[in-house]
Structure formats: structure tokens, C-alpha cells
Backbone as numpy.savetxt, mean C-alpha at the origin, in Angstrom:
# Nx Ny Nz CAx CAy CAz Cx Cy Cz
14.06 -20.96 17.02 13.23 -19.75 17.02 14.09 -18.50 17.02
15.18 -18.52 17.83 16.07 -17.37 17.90 16.74 -17.13 16.56
17.16 -18.23 15.89 17.80 -18.10 14.59 16.85 -17.50 13.57
15.59 -17.90 13.62 14.61 -17.35 12.70 14.39 -15.86 12.95
14.37 -15.48 14.22 14.18 -14.07 14.56 15.35 -13.23 14.06
16.55 -13.75 14.22 17.74 -13.04 13.75 17.71 -12.91 12.23
17.36 -14.00 11.55 17.30 -13.98 10.09 16.24 -12.99 9.61
15.09 -12.99 10.30 14.02 -12.06 9.93 14.48 -10.61 10.10
15.19 -10.35 11.20 15.69 -9.00 11.45 16.71 -8.59 10.39
17.61 -9.50 10.03 18.64 -9.18 9.03 18.01 -8.90 7.67
17.00 -9.66 7.30 16.32 -9.43 6.02 15.53 -8.13 6.06
14.92 -7.85 7.19 14.21 -6.57 7.38 15.20 -5.41 7.26
16.33 -5.53 7.91 17.36 -4.48 7.90 17.94 -4.30 6.50
18.15 -5.40 5.79 18.69 -5.30 4.43 17.75 -4.51 3.52
16.46 -4.79 3.62 15.49 -4.09 2.78 15.46 -2.60 3.09
15.54 -2.25 4.36 15.56 -0.84 4.73 16.83 -0.15 4.26
17.98 -0.83 4.39 19.25 -0.24 3.96 19.25 0.03 2.46
18.64 -0.86 1.68 18.56 -0.66 0.24 17.76 0.59 -0.09
16.71 0.85 0.69 15.90 2.05 0.47 16.67 3.30 0.87
17.34 3.24 2.03 18.05 4.42 2.54 19.27 4.76 1.68
19.81 3.78 1.00 20.96 4.06 0.12 20.54 4.66 -1.21
19.23 4.69 -1.46 18.71 5.32 -2.68 17.65 6.34 -2.27
18.05 7.40 -1.58 17.07 8.38 -1.06 16.31 9.11 -2.16
16.88 9.17 -3.37 16.19 9.86 -4.46 14.87 9.16 -4.77
14.90 7.85 -4.80 13.68 7.08 -5.06 12.64 7.34 -3.99
13.08 7.39 -2.73 12.17 7.63 -1.62 11.59 9.04 -1.70
12.42 10.01 -2.07 11.97 11.40 -2.16 10.95 11.58 -3.28
11.23 10.99 -4.44 10.33 11.14 -5.57 8.99 10.43 -5.36
8.94 9.51 -4.39 7.66 8.83 -4.13 6.63 9.79 -3.55
7.08 10.96 -3.07 6.15 11.96 -2.55 5.70 12.95 -3.62
6.33 12.92 -4.79 6.02 13.90 -5.83 4.58 13.76 -6.33
4.17 12.53 -6.69 2.84 12.34 -7.23 1.74 12.66 -6.22
1.85 12.23 -4.96 0.82 12.64 -3.99 0.71 14.15 -3.83
1.84 14.85 -3.84 1.81 16.30 -3.73 1.08 16.93 -4.92
1.34 16.39 -6.11 0.67 16.89 -7.31 -0.83 16.68 -7.19
-1.24 15.51 -6.74 -2.66 15.21 -6.60 -3.33 16.17 -5.63
-2.70 16.39 -4.48 -3.33 17.26 -3.50 -3.27 18.72 -3.91
-2.13 19.16 -4.46 -1.96 20.56 -4.80 -2.84 20.98 -5.97
-3.03 20.07 -6.94 -3.82 20.42 -8.12 -5.27 19.95 -8.00
-5.46 18.66 -7.82 -6.82 18.13 -7.77 -7.55 18.58 -6.51
-6.83 18.61 -5.38 -7.46 19.02 -4.13 -8.03 20.42 -4.21
-7.25 21.36 -4.68 -7.72 22.75 -4.77 -8.66 22.95 -5.96
-8.46 22.20 -7.03 -9.32 22.34 -8.21 -10.74 21.92 -7.91
-10.90 20.70 -7.37 -12.25 20.18 -7.13 -12.89 20.76 -5.88
-12.10 21.40 -5.05 -12.66 22.02 -3.86 -13.66 23.11 -4.23
-13.45 23.76 -5.35 -14.35 24.83 -5.80 -15.70 24.30 -6.26
-15.74 23.03 -6.65 -16.96 22.48 -7.23 -17.62 21.44 -6.32
-17.19 21.40 -5.08 -17.71 20.39 -4.16 -18.39 21.06 -2.98
-19.59 20.62 -2.69 -20.33 21.13 -1.54 -19.84 20.38 -0.29
-19.28 21.10 0.69 -18.79 20.41 1.90 -19.85 19.56 2.59
-21.13 19.94 2.43 -22.18 19.14 3.07 -22.25 17.74 2.49
-21.83 17.60 1.23 -21.84 16.28 0.59 -20.67 15.42 1.05
-19.69 16.04 1.74 -18.51 15.32 2.22 -18.49 15.24 3.74
-19.66 15.29 4.33 -19.74 15.22 5.79 -19.22 16.47 6.48
-19.31 17.61 5.80 -18.85 18.87 6.38 -17.39 19.18 6.12
-16.69 18.29 5.43 -15.27 18.49 5.13 -15.10 19.15 3.76
-14.06 19.98 3.63 -13.71 20.46 2.30 -13.02 19.32 1.55
-12.93 19.45 0.22 -12.44 18.33 -0.58 -10.98 18.00 -0.28
-10.16 19.03 -0.03 -8.75 18.77 0.27 -8.61 17.91 1.51
-9.39 18.20 2.54 -9.35 17.39 3.76 -9.87 15.99 3.50
-10.92 15.89 2.68 -11.48 14.58 2.35 -10.49 13.72 1.59
-9.77 14.34 0.63 -8.93 13.55 -0.27 -7.54 13.26 0.31
-7.10 14.02 1.32 -5.75 13.82 1.87 -5.53 12.39 2.38
-6.45 11.81 3.18 -6.24 10.40 3.57 -6.26 9.45 2.37
-7.10 9.75 1.36 -7.14 8.90 0.17 -5.85 8.95 -0.61
-5.25 10.15 -0.71 -3.98 10.29 -1.43 -2.86 9.61 -0.65
-2.89 9.68 0.68 -1.87 8.97 1.46 -2.00 7.47 1.29
-3.24 6.99 1.11 -3.46 5.58 0.82 -3.00 5.23 -0.59
-3.16 6.16 -1.52 -2.65 5.97 -2.87 -1.14 5.79 -2.86
-0.46 6.49 -1.96 0.99 6.33 -1.81 1.35 4.90 -1.43
0.54 4.30 -0.57 0.76 2.90 -0.19 0.55 1.98 -1.38
-0.53 2.23 -2.14 -0.83 1.41 -3.31 0.30 1.47 -4.33
0.76 2.67 -4.65 1.81 2.82 -5.66 3.14 2.25 -5.17
3.46 2.48 -3.90 4.71 1.95 -3.36 4.71 0.43 -3.27
3.56 -0.14 -2.86 3.48 -1.60 -2.73 3.58 -2.28 -4.09
3.07 -1.63 -5.13 3.13 -2.24 -6.47 4.56 -2.36 -6.99
5.47 -1.60 -6.39 6.88 -1.66 -6.80 7.70 -2.63 -5.93
7.05 -3.29 -4.99 7.77 -4.14 -4.04 8.48 -5.30 -4.71
7.98 -5.75 -5.86 8.59 -6.89 -6.53 9.83 -6.55 -7.33
10.08 -5.26 -7.58 11.23 -4.88 -8.40 12.56 -5.32 -7.76
12.81 -5.05 -6.45 14.05 -5.55 -5.86 14.17 -7.07 -5.90
13.02 -7.76 -5.86 13.04 -9.22 -5.93 13.53 -9.69 -7.29
13.11 -8.99 -8.35 13.59 -9.31 -9.70 15.09 -9.09 -9.79
15.57 -8.00 -9.21 17.01 -7.71 -9.23 17.80 -8.78 -8.48
17.29 -9.19 -7.30 17.95 -10.25 -6.53 17.96 -11.56 -7.30
16.87 -11.83 -8.01 16.77 -13.06 -8.80 17.79 -13.04 -9.95
17.86 -11.92 -10.66 18.77 -11.82 -11.80 20.23 -11.83 -11.36
20.51 -11.32 -10.16 21.88 -11.32 -9.65 22.27 -12.65 -9.01
21.29 -13.55 -8.84 21.57 -14.84 -8.21 21.54 -14.80 -6.69
21.28 -13.61 -6.12 21.29 -13.47 -4.66 20.11 -14.19 -4.03
18.96 -14.14 -4.70 17.77 -14.80 -4.16 17.98 -16.30 -4.06
18.60 -16.88 -5.08 18.85 -18.32 -5.07 19.82 -18.70 -3.94
20.81 -17.85 -3.70 21.76 -18.14 -2.62 21.07 -18.10 -1.26
20.13 -17.17 -1.09 19.39 -17.13 0.18 18.52 -18.36 0.34
17.91 -18.81 -0.77 17.04 -19.97 -0.69 17.82 -21.25 -0.44
19.06 -21.32 -0.93 19.90 -22.49 -0.69 20.43 -22.53 0.74
20.38 -21.38 1.42 20.79 -21.35 2.82 19.65 -21.88 3.68
19.76 -21.69 4.97 18.74 -22.20 5.88 17.45 -21.37 5.83
17.47 -20.24 5.14 16.30 -19.36 5.10 15.20 -19.97 4.24
13.99 -19.98 4.74 12.85 -20.48 3.98 12.29 -19.35 3.13
11.55 -19.67 2.07 10.91 -18.62 1.25 10.02 -17.70 2.07
9.27 -18.28 3.03 8.39 -17.46 3.86 9.18 -16.49 4.72
10.34 -16.93 5.21 11.17 -16.07 6.05 11.78 -14.94 5.22
12.26 -15.27 4.03 12.84 -14.26 3.14 11.80 -13.22 2.78
10.64 -13.69 2.39 9.57 -12.78 1.99 9.03 -12.01 3.19
8.96 -12.67 4.35 8.45 -12.00 5.55 9.30 -10.82 5.97
10.62 -10.99 5.96 11.50 -9.88 6.32 11.36 -8.72 5.36
11.25 -9.04 4.08 11.10 -7.98 3.08 9.75 -7.27 3.23
8.67 -8.02 3.42 7.35 -7.41 3.50 7.18 -6.59 4.78
7.81 -7.01 5.87 7.77 -6.21 7.10 8.44 -4.85 6.86
9.57 -4.87 6.16 10.25 -3.62 5.84 9.41 -2.76 4.91
8.81 -3.39 3.89 7.97 -2.65 2.94 6.77 -2.02 3.64
6.09 -2.81 4.49 4.88 -2.31 5.15 5.20 -1.16 6.10
6.30 -1.27 6.85 6.66 -0.18 7.77 7.06 1.07 7.00
7.77 0.89 5.89 8.15 2.04 5.06 6.92 2.73 4.47
5.99 1.95 3.97 4.79 2.51 3.37 3.92 3.22 4.40
3.88 2.71 5.62 3.13 3.38 6.68 3.75 4.74 6.97
5.08 4.80 7.07 5.75 6.07 7.32 5.52 7.05 6.17
5.58 6.55 4.94 5.35 7.41 3.78 3.93 7.98 3.80
2.96 7.15 4.14 1.58 7.64 4.17 1.39 8.70 5.24
2.07 8.55 6.38 1.99 9.56 7.44 2.64 10.87 7.01
3.75 10.78 6.28 4.40 11.99 5.77 3.48 12.70 4.78
2.80 11.94 3.92 1.87 12.54 2.96 0.73 13.25 3.69
0.23 12.65 4.77 -0.81 13.31 5.56 -0.29 14.62 6.15
0.95 14.60 6.61 1.54 15.83 7.15 1.66 16.89 6.07
2.06 16.50 4.88 2.14 17.44 3.77 0.75 17.98 3.43
-0.25 17.11 3.49 -1.61 17.57 3.25 -2.05 18.61 4.27
-1.68 18.38 5.54 -2.01 19.36 6.58 -1.31 20.69 6.32
-0.07 20.64 5.85 0.66 21.87 5.53 0.01 22.61 4.36
-0.62 21.87 3.46 -1.31 22.50 2.32 -2.67 23.08 2.71
-3.16 22.72 3.90 -4.42 23.28 4.36 -5.49 22.28 4.71
-5.19 20.98 4.60 -6.18 19.97 4.97 -6.42 19.99 6.47
-7.66 19.86 6.86 -8.02 19.84 8.28 -8.16 18.40 8.72
-7.23 17.96 9.54 -7.22 16.57 9.99 -7.43 16.53 11.49
-8.23 15.58 11.94 -8.45 15.41 13.37 -8.40 13.94 13.73
-7.38 13.56 14.45 -7.15 12.15 14.76 -8.24 11.61 15.68
-8.79 10.45 15.30 -9.80 9.76 16.12 -9.10 8.57 16.78
-8.77 8.66 18.08 -7.93 7.63 18.72 -8.53 6.24 18.72
-9.85 6.13 18.80 -10.45 4.79 18.83 -10.54 4.18 17.43
-10.56 5.02 16.40 -10.62 4.51 15.03 -9.24 4.17 14.49
-8.19 4.76 15.08 -6.83 4.59 14.55 -6.34 3.14 14.59
-6.53 2.38 15.68 -6.02 0.99 15.68 -6.57 0.15 14.54
-7.88 0.22 14.30 -8.46 -0.55 13.20 -7.93 -0.06 11.86
-7.74 1.26 11.75 -7.22 1.83 10.50 -5.81 1.35 10.23
-4.98 1.27 11.27 -3.60 0.80 11.10 -3.56 -0.67 10.69
-4.42 -1.48 11.30 -4.48 -2.89 10.91 -4.90 -3.02 9.45
-5.92 -2.25 9.05 -6.40 -2.31 7.67 -5.32 -1.85 6.70
-4.63 -0.75 7.03 -3.59 -0.22 6.14 -2.42 -1.18 6.01
-1.94 -1.70 7.13 -0.79 -2.60 7.08 -1.14 -3.90 6.37
-2.36 -4.41 6.59 -2.79 -5.62 5.89 -2.86 -5.37 4.38
-3.37 -4.21 4.00 -3.44 -3.88 2.58 -2.05 -3.73 1.99
-1.13 -3.12 2.74 0.25 -2.97 2.28 0.90 -4.33 2.05
0.67 -5.26 2.97 1.23 -6.61 2.83 0.60 -7.33 1.64
-0.73 -7.20 1.50 -1.43 -7.86 0.39 -0.95 -7.34 -0.95
-0.84 -6.02 -1.10 -0.42 -5.42 -2.37 1.04 -5.73 -2.66
1.89 -5.66 -1.64 3.31 -5.98 -1.82 3.49 -7.45 -2.18
2.68 -8.32 -1.56 2.75 -9.76 -1.87 2.36 -10.03 -3.31
1.32 -9.33 -3.78 0.90 -9.50 -5.18 2.01 -9.07 -6.13
2.67 -7.96 -5.82 3.78 -7.50 -6.64 4.92 -8.52 -6.64
5.22 -9.08 -5.47 6.29 -10.09 -5.38 5.89 -11.37 -6.11
4.60 -11.71 -6.08 4.11 -12.87 -6.81 4.34 -12.70 -8.31
3.97 -11.54 -8.83 4.18 -11.25 -10.26 5.67 -11.27 -10.58
6.48 -10.68 -9.71 7.93 -10.63 -9.94 8.54 -12.03 -9.96
8.12 -12.89 -9.02 8.68 -14.23 -8.94 8.27 -15.10 -10.13
7.07 -14.86 -10.67 6.59 -15.65 -11.80 7.14 -15.12 -13.13
7.16 -13.78 -13.27 7.58 -13.19 -14.54 9.10 -13.07 -14.66
9.77 -12.68 -13.56 11.23 -12.58 -13.48 11.79 -11.56 -14.48
11.00 -10.60 -14.89 11.46 -9.57 -15.81 10.98 -8.21 -15.33
11.88 -7.19 -15.31 11.46 -5.86 -14.85 10.40 -5.24 -15.74
10.39 -5.57 -17.04 9.38 -5.02 -17.94 7.98 -5.48 -17.54
7.88 -6.69 -17.07 6.58 -7.21 -16.64 6.05 -6.45 -15.43
6.95 -5.98 -14.58 6.52 -5.22 -13.42 5.90 -3.90 -13.83
6.48 -3.26 -14.86 5.90 -2.01 -15.35 4.50 -2.22 -15.89
4.30 -3.30 -16.62 2.97 -3.61 -17.15 1.98 -3.87 -16.02
2.41 -4.60 -15.02 1.56 -4.91 -13.88 1.12 -3.63 -13.16
2.07 -2.71 -12.94 1.77 -1.46 -12.23 0.67 -0.68 -12.95
0.79 -0.56 -14.27 -0.17 0.23 -15.03 -1.53 -0.46 -15.14
-1.53 -1.78 -15.21 -2.79 -2.50 -15.38 -3.59 -2.62 -14.09
-2.91 -2.57 -12.95 -3.58 -2.81 -11.67 -3.86 -1.52 -10.91
-2.87 -0.63 -10.83 -2.99 0.52 -9.93 -4.14 1.46 -10.27
-4.17 1.95 -11.49 -5.17 2.95 -11.83 -6.60 2.42 -11.76
-6.90 1.23 -12.33 -8.27 0.71 -12.17 -8.66 0.51 -10.70
-7.72 0.02 -9.90 -8.02 -0.20 -8.48 -8.27 1.12 -7.77
-7.49 2.14 -8.12 -7.64 3.44 -7.47 -8.94 4.13 -7.86
-9.23 4.16 -9.16 -10.38 4.93 -9.63 -11.72 4.21 -9.47
-11.69 2.95 -9.08 -12.94 2.26 -8.76 -13.10 2.11 -7.25
-12.38 2.91 -6.49 -12.47 2.89 -5.03 -13.02 4.22 -4.52
-13.19 4.30 -3.21 -13.66 5.54 -2.59 -12.51 6.36 -2.03
-11.28 6.10 -2.50 -10.13 6.85 -2.00 -10.21 8.32 -2.36
-10.78 8.62 -3.54 -10.79 10.00 -4.03 -12.20 10.59 -4.13
-13.24 9.74 -4.18 -14.61 10.20 -4.36 -15.53 9.39 -3.46
-16.50 10.02 -2.80 -17.45 9.24 -1.98 -18.28 8.31 -2.86
-18.62 7.18 -2.31 -19.39 6.19 -3.07 -20.74 6.72 -3.50
-21.35 7.56 -2.68 -22.68 8.08 -3.01 -22.66 9.07 -4.18
-21.49 9.55 -4.56 -21.37 10.48 -5.69 -21.06 9.75 -7.00
-20.92 8.44 -6.94 -20.57 7.67 -8.13 -21.82 7.23 -8.88
-21.70 6.97 -10.19 -22.80 6.30 -10.90 -23.06 4.94 -10.26
-24.26 4.44 -10.41 -24.64 3.21 -9.72 -23.73 2.05 -10.07
-23.36 1.92 -11.35 -22.51 0.79 -11.76 -21.13 0.89 -11.13
-20.62 2.13 -11.01 -19.30 2.31 -10.41 -19.35 2.15 -8.89
-20.46 2.59 -8.28 -20.63 2.42 -6.84 -20.68 0.94 -6.47
-21.27 0.13 -7.35 -21.34 -1.32 -7.10 -19.95 -1.94 -7.12
-19.11 -1.47 -8.04 -17.74 -1.97 -8.11 -16.95 -1.50 -6.90
-17.13 -0.22 -6.52 -16.40 0.33 -5.39 -16.71 -0.41 -4.10
-17.95 -0.89 -3.98 -18.34 -1.62 -2.77 -17.59 -2.94 -2.63
-17.11 -3.48 -3.76 -16.37 -4.75 -3.73 -14.86 -4.55 -3.75
-14.43 -3.30 -3.89 -13.01 -2.99 -4.00 -12.36 -2.98 -2.61
-11.34 -3.80 -2.36 -10.71 -3.81 -1.03 -10.07 -2.47 -0.67
-9.66 -1.70 -1.69 -9.10 -0.39 -1.40 -10.15 0.53 -0.77
-11.42 0.38 -1.16 -12.50 1.17 -0.56 -12.65 0.85 0.92
-12.54 -0.42 1.26 -12.65 -0.82 2.66 -11.58 -0.14 3.49
-10.33 -0.20 3.01 -9.22 0.41 3.74 -9.38 1.93 3.78
-9.85 2.52 2.67 -10.02 3.97 2.61 -11.00 4.46 3.66
-12.06 3.71 3.89 -13.06 4.13 4.87 -12.49 4.09 6.29
-11.73 3.05 6.61 -11.08 2.98 7.92 -10.07 4.11 8.09
-9.25 4.33 7.08 -8.16 5.31 7.15 -8.72 6.74 7.21
-9.75 7.00 6.43 -10.35 8.34 6.43 -11.04 8.63 7.76
-11.71 7.64 8.32 -12.38 7.84 9.61 -11.37 8.19 10.70
-10.20 7.56 10.65 -9.19 7.80 11.68 -8.64 9.22 11.62
-8.56 9.78 10.40 -7.90 11.07 10.26 -8.85 12.24 10.07
-10.13 11.97 9.92 -11.11 13.05 9.86 -11.94 13.13 11.13
-11.56 12.31 12.13 -12.25 12.38 13.41 -13.61 11.73 13.43
-13.89 10.87 12.44 -15.19 10.19 12.39 -15.13 8.88 13.17
-16.28 8.37 13.60 -16.30 7.04 14.23 -15.81 5.98 13.25
-15.19 4.95 13.78 -14.65 3.89 12.92 -15.77 3.10 12.28
-15.58 2.64 11.03 -16.57 1.74 10.42 -16.65 0.44 11.21
-17.69 -0.32 10.97 -17.85 -1.60 11.66 -16.65 -2.50 11.36
-16.15 -3.16 12.40 -14.97 -4.02 12.24 -15.27 -5.28 11.44
-16.52 -5.46 11.04 -16.91 -6.68 10.32 -16.27 -6.77 8.94
-15.80 -5.65 8.39 -15.17 -5.69 7.06 -13.65 -5.79 7.14
-13.10 -5.80 8.36 -11.65 -5.83 8.50 -11.06 -7.15 8.01
-11.88 -8.18 7.96 -11.39 -9.49 7.52 -10.97 -9.46 6.04
-11.48 -8.52 5.27 -11.18 -8.49 3.84 -9.70 -8.21 3.58
-9.13 -7.07 4.07 -7.69 -6.86 3.84 -6.81 -7.88 4.57
-7.25 -8.32 5.75 -6.44 -9.30 6.50 -6.37 -10.63 5.75
-7.51 -11.08 5.23 -7.54 -12.33 4.47 -6.72 -12.22 3.19
-6.84 -11.09 2.51 -6.05 -10.88 1.29 -4.56 -10.89 1.60
-4.17 -10.32 2.75 -2.76 -10.33 3.15 -2.25 -11.75 3.36
-3.05 -12.58 4.02 -2.62 -13.96 4.29 -2.54 -14.77 3.00
-3.54 -14.62 2.13 -3.52 -15.34 0.86 -2.36 -14.86 -0.01
-2.17 -13.53 -0.06 -1.09 -12.98 -0.86 0.27 -13.45 -0.38
0.48 -13.47 0.93 1.77 -13.91 1.47 2.01 -15.38 1.16
0.99 -16.21 1.30 1.15 -17.65 1.04 1.47 -17.92 -0.43
0.76 -17.26 -1.34 1.00 -17.50 -2.77 2.33 -16.92 -3.22
2.72 -15.76 -2.67 4.01 -15.17 -3.03 5.16 -16.02 -2.52
5.01 -16.59 -1.32 6.05 -17.49 -0.78 6.20 -18.72 -1.66
5.08 -19.26 -2.12 5.14 -20.40 -3.04 5.86 -20.03 -4.34
5.56 -18.85 -4.87 6.19 -18.42 -6.13 7.69 -18.21 -5.95
8.09 -17.66 -4.81 9.51 -17.46 -4.53 10.23 -18.81 -4.44
9.59 -19.79 -3.82 10.22 -21.11 -3.70 10.44 -21.78 -5.06
9.63 -21.43 -6.07 9.73 -22.03 -7.39 10.94 -21.52 -8.18
11.56 -20.44 -7.72 12.71 -19.91 -8.44 13.89 -20.89 -8.45
13.91 -21.80 -7.47 14.98 -22.81 -7.43 14.76 -23.90 -8.48
13.54 -24.04 -8.99 13.23 -25.09 -9.94 13.47 -24.69 -11.38
13.82 -23.39 -11.58 14.01 -22.91 -12.94 15.44 -22.46 -13.14
15.95 -22.52 -14.36 17.32 -22.08 -14.62 17.45 -20.57 -14.49
């Protein structure tokens, strides 16, 4: 057990060090959220009735959604380092050691999830500096953190699954474009469900990003937390994603 804990810590530390050694990538990850809030937040604020947003202006409403978008975009890139490790032969060397695929992936996903959580909090702070009115709801925050971290693990696992199966960086770019935008624009991260056309509202109700957005927005707009009955959705997706991604990583030893 102690050996596994040490290995998990070392893999967690390695993933963080790779990020810190490339601060430009980390810095530019805030560029798109800032653009969304600075342009779309102020643009649509003029055409939105605060009463339709529960008394909030649009910038305040969209700030938690944009911080969640940061998690979605960052998690979709989680498989890129895995492709690089695979092409360099480093992944195979780790798998030939005593480290199991689940342990290798677990250390990486823990680092990814913690990084994405910090990034989302920084984006919220930037939103507050731009004028968003945020009010932390202490009882809603624990459920929101569980939902966010589960979603981060699920999305990162899906990216790692694609990376382990495709083993090409070009495939990761295709995956990002095919998954991110449809998932984002069919969710309630940027628009309330009641303002959507009926067909789109039906899709949004089934979108796991909508579930997480409702928890996350409630925590930061001071609203009561949604019913915990939907928390199983991101948690279950995280467990399924981790299991399938671990299986895909283990298959890299079977291929040349």
C-alpha cells in the first residue's frame, strides 16, 4: 500500500512539473475564457432581462459557466501528454515496471483534476474583477466541488481513452473539435434551459455538463444547491471513464 501511495504521488508530481515547466500553455488557457466574458458577457448583458436570470446580470450568470468551460477545454487536452509519452516509449517503460495502468492513469488524472479546479477558480476571480457579482453559498459548495471534480475526471479519462486508442496527436485535435463545442452549446453553461427552444432544452436536460453547471452556478451565485439526486451522473461517468481509459492504456503493451 505504501509503495502504491509513493508511486501515485510521484506520478501526480510528474504531471504537475510538466505543466509548471510550460507556463505559457497554462497562461494561454485563460485567454479564451477572458474573451468569452469580456465580449459575450458585456454584449449579451444589454439584451438580457435580469429577472429572467434569477435577478442576476448576464456577466454574473455566465462567469461560473465560463469557468466550467475552462475545465471542459482543459480536460479535453489531457490525452496529449499521454500520446507524447507513448511515442517516446516512456509509457511502455512505466507499464513494464511495477506500476499498473490504473495507478499510472490515477496519478495523472489527480494532477489534471486539481489543476483544472485551480484554473476554474482563477477564471471566477477574473470574472469578479470584470464586474461579475459572485456570492459563495457554503452549503452548496461541497456538492459543486464533487460534481466539478467528477466531471474533470470523466472528461480527462475520455481524452486519455481517445489518446490511448488513436495514438496520434492529430486525432486529439479532431476529438477536441467534435466533442467540446456540441457539449458546451447544448448545455446550460451559457444559457438557461428555459430560454432554449424545446428541442434544445430536451438535449440540455440530458447533457452531463448541464448537471455540473447547475451545481457550480448555485455555489457561486449564492443559490440553494440542486437536489443531490443528480450527482450520480458525473460520478458514474468518472468511474466508467477511468475504468475504460485504464483498459485502453493497458493495451498499449499489446501493440508495436
